[in-house]
C-alpha positions as CSV (number, residue, x, y, z in Angstrom):
1,M,0.0,0.0,0.0
2,V,1.4,3.4,-0.9
3,I,1.3,6.0,1.8
4,F,1.1,9.6,0.6
5,N,2.5,12.6,2.5
6,T,-1.0,13.4,3.8
7,T,-2.8,12.2,6.8
8,V,-4.3,8.8,6.1
9,V,-7.1,7.6,8.4
10,I,-8.1,4.0,8.1
11,F,-11.6,2.7,8.9
12,H,-12.5,-1.0,9.0
13,K,-15.8,-1.9,7.4
14,F,-17.0,-5.4,6.8
15,I,-19.5,-5.9,4.0
16,T,-19.6,-9.0,1.8
17,M,-15.8,-8.9,1.5
18,Q,-13.5,-7.4,4.1
19,V,-12.9,-3.9,2.9
20,L,-10.5,-1.2,4.0
21,F,-11.8,2.4,3.7
22,I,-9.0,5.0,3.4
23,I,-9.8,8.7,3.5
24,I,-7.2,10.7,1.6
25,M,-7.8,14.5,1.6
26,G,-11.5,14.0,2.3
27,V,-12.0,11.6,-0.7
28,Y,-13.1,8.0,-0.1
29,R,-10.7,5.4,-1.6
30,M,-11.0,1.7,-1.1
31,I,-8.5,-1.2,-1.1
32,V,-10.3,-4.6,-1.2
33,N,-8.3,-7.4,0.5
34,H,-8.9,-10.7,-1.2
35,L,-6.8,-12.9,1.1
36,P,-9.7,-14.3,3.2
37,T,-11.6,-15.2,0.0
38,L,-8.5,-16.7,-1.7
39,L,-7.7,-18.8,1.3
40,A,-11.3,-20.0,1.6
41,E,-11.6,-20.9,-2.1
42,R,-8.5,-23.1,-1.7
43,R,-9.7,-24.5,1.7
44,L,-6.5,-23.1,3.4
45,K,-6.0,-21.6,6.8
46,V,-3.7,-18.8,7.8
47,A,-1.5,-21.4,9.5
48,D,-1.0,-23.1,6.1
49,A,0.1,-19.8,4.5
50,V,2.4,-19.2,7.5
51,R,4.2,-22.5,7.0
52,A,4.4,-22.2,3.2
53,T,5.5,-18.5,3.0
54,E,7.5,-18.2,6.3
55,V,5.7,-14.9,6.9
56,S,5.0,-14.4,10.6
57,K,1.7,-15.6,12.0
58,T,1.1,-12.1,13.5
59,T,1.7,-10.4,10.2
60,L,-0.6,-12.8,8.2
61,H,-3.4,-12.6,10.8
62,K,-3.2,-8.7,10.7
63,I,-3.5,-8.8,6.9
64,Y,-6.3,-11.4,7.0
65,N,-8.3,-9.4,9.5
66,D,-7.6,-6.0,7.8
67,Q,-5.7,-4.7,10.8
68,S,-2.5,-4.0,9.0
69,S,-1.7,-0.3,8.2
70,R,1.2,-1.2,5.8
71,I,2.5,-4.4,4.1
72,D,6.0,-5.1,2.9
73,F,6.4,-5.8,-0.8
74,D,8.3,-9.0,0.1
75,T,5.2,-10.2,2.0
76,I,2.9,-9.4,-0.9
77,D,5.2,-11.2,-3.2
78,K,5.4,-14.4,-1.1
79,L,1.6,-14.5,-0.7
80,C,0.9,-13.9,-4.4
81,E,3.4,-16.6,-5.3
82,Y,2.0,-19.1,-2.8
83,L,-1.6,-18.5,-3.9
84,G,-0.7,-18.2,-7.6
85,V,-2.4,-14.9,-8.0
86,G,-1.6,-11.3,-8.8
87,D,-4.7,-9.7,-7.4
88,L,-4.3,-10.1,-3.6
89,F,-5.5,-6.5,-3.3
90,E,-7.8,-4.4,-5.5
91,Y,-8.2,-0.7,-5.8
92,V,-11.8,0.3,-6.1
93,T,-12.7,3.8,-7.5
94,E,-14.7,6.4,-5.6
95,V,-17.9,5.6,-7.6
96,E,-17.5,1.8,-7.0
97,A,-16.9,2.6,-3.3
98,E,-20.1,4.5,-3.0
99,N,-22.0,1.6,-4.6
100,I,-20.4,-0.9,-2.1
101,K,-21.3,1.3,0.9
102,K,-25.0,1.3,0.0
């Protein structure tokens, strides 16, 4: 996740998917975390990902539960490689964010 030189306030909101709301300069932006869905589709647990990627249990639980304020590129790389995906996170536009909030 890129952090700008502005104040970033993070709100947690759980809808169908776990979604992170980020307010940057008063404009809603959203980053959708697909880790819970990807693990569920593969019938995997966080513990399986911990063993396979050697990323710490604490780090993966924070990512899984949308409690992480920043994630190292190395961690994202390991998770994407393990899951065989390139879309671990998704940026949703302001219009799409408004539709999800409704």
